[in-house]
N, C-alpha and C positions, 0 to 999 in steps of 0.2 A: 365977811366974804375972803372965801381963800384966796391968795396970790397966784395966779398963773406963770409967773416968771419959774416957776420952780417944776410943772407939769411936763412932764416928760413926752407927752403924747401932741406939745406944741414944738416940738423943738426940732430943730431941723439943722442936720449938720452936712456941711460939704463934703462929698467923696462918700457919702453913707452909700451902699452897694445896693441897699434895698430901696432907695430913692427913684423915684421914676423921671429920668429924663427924656423930656420931651423930643428932643432935636434928636438925638442918637434913636431913638425909639420907632420917631415916625418916619424917619425918612426913607429904610426899606420900602414901609408899606406904600408910602407916597409916590415912591420910583416904581412900585410893581402896580397900583393903579394907574398912572401918566402914560406909563407904556402900554398895558390893557388899552386902555382910552385909544393910543394914538394907534395902535393895531386895528384897533376896532373900528375907528372912523378910516384908516388906508382902505380896508381891505369891502365898506361902502363903497369908497369913491371908488377903488377898481369893479367892484359891481356894475357901479352905474355906468361905465364907461365900457365895460361890456354888456351891458343890456341895450345901452345906444351902439353899438358897432351892429350886435345881432339886428335889430331894427332895421341898422339902414340895408345889409344884407337881405333882409327881407322883402325890401321895400324893392333893391335891383334885382332881383328875385323875380316877382311880381310884375316887373317892367317887361324881365327878358319875356314869362310866359304869357304875357298879354302881345308881346311885338312878334312872338311867332306863333299866337295865335292870329293875329290877324294877319301875316303871309299866308297861315292855312287855308283863312277864310277866302282869302284870295285867288290861290291855287284853286281852291274849289270851286269859284266862281267862275275862274276862265274857262277849266274843264267842263263846265254844265254849257256855258256857252258855246264851247264849241259842239258838245254834243248836240246842243239844238241846232246849229248851225247845219250841221250833219245832218240832221233827223227835215230840218224842211228842206235842201239841197235835194235830198233823197224824192221826197214830198213833191217839188218843183220838175223833175227829172221824170220822175211817173207822171205826173200832169203832161208834160211835154209830149212823152210817147204816146198816152192816150191821145 
């Protein structure tokens, strides 16, 4: 059985330039991942807020349109009543004259 102590493949020297330093190598990638994730989350929150505002504005607009429609219908109904009243009075006057 050969001795492993002299095997160069298992020897690790401090300061070896070919050695992978986890903390040094991973930190920049981790920073990028974290910043991208936070930016994406921020954009999603802004988008949800914007959608809520748009929905609220649409609801206000629909309420305003419905209120204007009700007012228009009241004016039309009042105008129709006036025309009917005028027509009824003409018929009464005509009947009185005869």
